[in-house]
Structure formats: C-alpha cells, structure tokens
C-alpha positions as CSV (number, residue, x, y, z in Angstrom):
1,M,11.4,-19.1,40.3
2,L,11.9,-15.5,39.1
3,R,15.2,-16.1,37.2
4,K,13.5,-19.4,35.3
5,S,10.7,-16.7,34.2
6,N,13.2,-14.0,33.0
7,H,14.8,-17.1,30.9
8,S,11.8,-18.2,29.5
9,A,10.9,-14.9,28.5
10,R,14.3,-13.7,27.0
11,R,14.5,-16.8,24.9
12,P,11.9,-16.2,22.3
13,A,13.1,-12.5,21.8
14,V,16.8,-14.3,21.2
15,I,16.1,-16.6,18.9
16,T,13.5,-14.2,16.9
17,G,16.8,-11.7,16.5
18,V,18.9,-14.3,15.8
19,L,16.2,-15.4,12.9
20,L,16.1,-12.0,12.0
21,L,19.8,-11.5,11.1
22,A,20.1,-15.0,9.3
23,G,17.1,-13.6,6.9
24,L,19.5,-10.3,6.2
25,V,22.3,-12.6,5.6
26,T,20.7,-15.5,3.4
27,G,18.8,-12.8,1.7
28,L,22.2,-11.3,0.8
29,L,24.0,-14.0,-0.1
30,S,21.0,-15.2,-2.1
31,V,21.9,-12.8,-4.9
32,V,22.9,-13.8,-8.3
33,P,24.1,-11.4,-10.1
34,V,24.3,-13.4,-13.4
35,I,20.7,-14.0,-13.5
36,D,20.0,-10.6,-13.9
37,R,22.7,-9.5,-16.4
38,A,21.1,-9.2,-20.3
39,D,23.5,-12.0,-21.0
40,Y,22.2,-14.4,-18.4
41,L,21.9,-17.5,-21.0
42,V,25.3,-17.2,-22.1
43,N,26.8,-16.9,-18.5
44,A,24.8,-18.8,-16.4
45,P,26.5,-22.1,-17.3
46,T,29.9,-21.3,-16.5
47,N,28.6,-19.5,-13.2
48,E,27.1,-22.7,-12.5
49,N,28.5,-22.4,-8.8
50,Q,27.1,-18.6,-8.2
51,V,23.1,-19.8,-9.1
52,L,23.2,-23.1,-6.9
53,T,25.1,-21.2,-3.9
54,G,21.9,-18.7,-4.7
55,A,19.4,-21.1,-4.6
56,F,20.6,-22.4,-1.5
57,F,21.0,-19.2,0.4
58,Q,17.4,-18.4,-0.8
59,L,15.8,-21.8,0.5
60,F,17.3,-20.9,3.8
61,M,15.5,-17.8,3.7
62,V,12.5,-20.2,4.9
63,V,13.8,-21.0,7.8
64,G,13.4,-17.3,9.2
65,Y,10.8,-16.1,7.0
66,V,8.8,-19.0,8.8
67,G,10.8,-19.4,11.7
68,I,9.7,-15.7,13.2
69,P,6.3,-15.4,13.1
70,I,6.0,-19.1,14.7
71,G,8.6,-18.6,17.3
72,L,6.3,-14.9,18.5
73,Y,3.0,-16.7,18.1
74,P,3.2,-18.4,21.7
75,I,3.7,-14.9,23.3
76,L,2.1,-12.7,20.6
77,S,-1.4,-14.8,20.6
78,K,-1.8,-13.9,24.2
79,H,-2.4,-10.7,23.2
80,N,-4.0,-10.6,20.0
81,K,-4.5,-13.8,18.5
82,G,-5.8,-13.2,15.1
83,L,-2.9,-11.1,14.4
84,A,-1.0,-13.1,15.9
85,L,-2.1,-16.0,13.4
86,G,-2.5,-13.9,10.9
87,S,1.3,-13.3,10.9
88,V,2.1,-17.0,10.9
89,A,-0.2,-17.8,8.2
90,F,1.6,-15.2,6.0
91,G,4.8,-16.1,7.2
92,I,4.2,-19.8,6.1
93,I,2.9,-18.3,2.5
94,A,6.2,-16.0,2.3
95,G,8.2,-19.7,2.8
96,V,6.0,-21.4,-0.3
97,F,7.0,-18.4,-2.4
98,I,10.7,-19.0,-1.3
99,I,10.6,-21.8,-2.8
100,M,8.8,-21.6,-6.1
101,G,11.5,-18.8,-6.4
102,V,14.3,-21.3,-6.1
103,I,12.7,-23.8,-8.4
104,I,12.8,-21.2,-11.1
105,L,15.7,-20.0,-10.7
106,L,16.9,-23.8,-11.0
107,L,14.7,-24.0,-13.9
108,L,16.6,-20.9,-15.3
109,L,19.9,-22.8,-14.9
110,T,18.5,-25.8,-16.9
111,V,17.8,-23.2,-19.7
112,S,20.6,-21.9,-20.0
113,H,22.2,-25.0,-20.7
114,E,19.7,-26.0,-23.3
115,F,20.7,-22.5,-25.3
116,A,24.6,-23.5,-25.2
117,K,23.4,-26.8,-26.8
118,V,21.5,-25.2,-29.7
119,G,23.4,-21.9,-29.7
120,T,22.2,-18.5,-30.3
121,L,20.4,-18.9,-33.7
122,N,18.8,-21.6,-33.0
123,G,18.0,-20.5,-29.3
124,T,15.1,-18.2,-29.8
125,Y,12.4,-20.7,-27.9
126,V,14.9,-21.0,-25.2
127,Q,15.3,-16.8,-25.0
128,T,11.3,-16.7,-25.0
129,L,11.3,-19.4,-22.4
130,G,13.9,-17.5,-20.4
131,G,12.6,-14.3,-20.8
132,L,9.3,-15.6,-18.8
133,L,11.0,-17.3,-16.2
134,R,13.1,-14.3,-15.3
135,E,9.7,-12.3,-15.3
136,G,7.9,-14.7,-13.1
137,R,11.3,-15.0,-10.6
138,D,11.1,-11.2,-10.9
139,L,7.4,-11.1,-9.6
140,V,7.7,-13.7,-7.2
141,N,10.5,-12.8,-5.1
142,H,10.0,-8.8,-5.1
143,V,6.4,-9.0,-5.1
144,A,4.8,-12.4,-3.6
145,T,7.0,-13.2,-1.1
146,T,8.3,-9.2,0.2
147,L,4.4,-8.5,0.4
148,A,3.3,-11.9,2.2
149,F,6.7,-11.3,5.0
150,V,6.1,-7.5,5.0
151,L,2.9,-8.0,6.1
152,A,3.5,-10.9,8.3
153,M,5.7,-8.5,10.4
154,F,3.7,-5.3,10.0
155,L,1.1,-7.7,11.8
156,F,3.3,-8.7,14.8
157,T,4.8,-4.9,14.8
158,C,1.2,-4.0,15.0
159,I,1.3,-6.6,18.2
160,F,4.6,-5.3,19.7
161,Y,3.5,-1.8,19.5
162,Q,-0.1,-2.0,21.4
163,T,2.0,-3.9,24.4
164,K,5.2,-2.2,24.4
165,I,7.2,-5.3,24.8
166,I,9.8,-3.4,22.5
167,P,10.4,0.3,22.6
168,R,7.6,2.4,20.9
169,W,9.8,3.9,18.2
170,L,11.4,0.7,16.8
171,S,7.8,-0.4,16.5
172,V,6.5,2.6,14.3
173,S,9.8,2.5,12.4
174,G,8.9,-1.3,11.6
175,L,5.3,0.2,10.5
176,I,6.7,2.6,8.4
177,G,9.1,0.8,6.8
178,S,6.5,-2.0,6.1
179,A,4.3,0.7,4.6
180,L,7.1,1.8,2.4
181,S,8.2,-1.8,1.5
182,I,4.9,-2.7,0.0
183,S,4.6,0.5,-1.7
184,A,7.7,-0.4,-3.6
185,S,6.6,-4.2,-4.2
186,L,2.9,-2.7,-5.4
187,L,4.7,-0.1,-7.6
188,F,7.0,-2.5,-9.4
189,M,4.0,-4.9,-9.7
190,I,2.1,-2.8,-11.6
191,R,5.5,-1.4,-13.4
192,F,5.6,1.6,-12.6
193,I,9.2,1.5,-11.0
194,G,11.8,-1.3,-12.0
195,L,14.4,-2.9,-9.5
196,D,16.1,0.1,-9.5
197,T,17.2,2.7,-7.0
198,T,14.1,3.8,-6.3
199,Y,12.6,0.0,-5.3
200,M,15.7,-0.2,-3.1
201,M,15.3,3.1,-1.3
202,L,12.1,2.2,0.0
203,N,13.0,-1.3,1.1
204,M,15.9,0.4,3.0
205,P,14.2,1.8,6.0
206,I,12.6,-2.2,7.0
207,A,15.9,-3.8,6.2
208,F,17.5,-1.2,8.7
209,Q,14.9,-1.6,11.1
210,Q,14.9,-5.8,10.9
211,L,18.7,-4.8,12.0
212,V,17.9,-2.6,14.6
213,L,15.5,-5.1,16.1
214,A,17.7,-8.3,15.8
215,I,20.2,-6.4,17.2
216,W,18.2,-5.0,20.4
217,L,15.9,-8.7,21.1
218,I,19.4,-10.1,21.4
219,T,20.9,-7.4,23.8
220,K,18.0,-6.4,25.7
221,G,15.2,-8.7,25.3
222,F,11.8,-7.5,25.5
223,N,10.9,-4.5,28.0
224,R,11.0,-5.3,31.3
225,A,8.2,-3.7,32.1
226,Q,5.8,-5.9,30.2
227,Q,7.6,-8.9,31.7
228,D,4.3,-10.0,33.0
229,F,2.6,-9.8,29.9
230,V,5.2,-11.9,28.1
231,S,5.7,-14.9,30.5
232,N,2.0,-15.2,31.8
C-alpha cells in the first residue's frame, strides 16, 4: 500500500516536470525569426516552412501551459482550492491566447503572400495590415499569454511555498522570477522597453527556475516530509 501511495504521489510530479520541459522546448522552437525582421513581408513566403513549424510548436505549447495547472489541481486544491482553481483558470486563458497568437502568425503568412503578388509600389495597405498584425502578435505573445501563464505559475508556486512540497528556495526563486516576468510584460506593454536585452534578462530567472523545477520534480518528486499531504 505504501509503494502504491508513493507511486500515485510521484506520478503528478513527474508529469508536471515533463510538461514544464515541454513548455520550454516548444517555446524555443516556436520562435520565427523571419517574422521579427524588418523585411518579413518579402522573406516570409520564401521561408514558409519556418513560419508553419513555428506555428505548430506554438500550438503544442497549449498542452504544457494548460496541462500543468490542471495536472496539479487535484493535489494543490486539497490545501488551497481558491489558488489552485485560479491557477487552472489562468492556464486556460494562456492557452486561448496561444491559439490567438498562432492564428495571427498564419494571417501574417497570408498577408506576406499577398504582398508578393501586389509588389512594393502597390502594397501600402498590405504593409499597414502586416504592421498591425505583427504588433498584435507581439502583444498577444509577450503580454497576454505571458501574463496569464506566469500568474498561473505564481499561484501554484504560492501553494508550493506554503506546503513545502518542494524546497523553499525553489519556491522563492519561482515567486521572484514570476514577479520579474510580470514586470517585463507590463513594461513592454507600456512601451518602456522593447523585445530587447532588458526584456530577455527580466524573463531569464523564471525560465531558469522552470528548468530547475522540472528536473527536480522528475528526479526527486515532492518532498517526502510532505508525502501525507500529497497522498491524502
């Protein structure tokens, strides 16, 4: 019975760790450099596979962003149902915004094909539309999606901190990293910073914490001292 209890408690930890890693990997693979270039309308059609690949991996991010708080809910709701439910809600919201980002990315590809047909001289309206779509994509990806998922992480990390089912230092680093990432999105939203070095540096701590947390959950699971909380 004890072995079965330990196994049932370890499974959600491993699944969460795998989903965290999947979210990091798919996030890196969803980057589409050609869309971020100034001449994206010219080069996107000739780099269509890059755009479609990025869209595929971005869509796959939904699994991790939504799956992590949902997978943790049965465990964490036993300690703080409100925070656990809020984490699930923000995770689902993040998933919806990811899908919106994918749709905008595919629309940008369509607009670039239209630009190739009409040419530079007759493509002013296409350039305007493309600029608006790219601006919208940046806001969806780097403000709406990031804020929603980081808030989901912040809420379940608060429960981690309270229950000590992972080491306190790991919870504290997650709370600090979440605060920095939220700051980065808000500063970008008000145009105080761009998608530059400052933005990346503010998001590095939470990305590193996700990596460490994922490895910890996969290799060690939840703290044995709190096994009674996880199992009951």
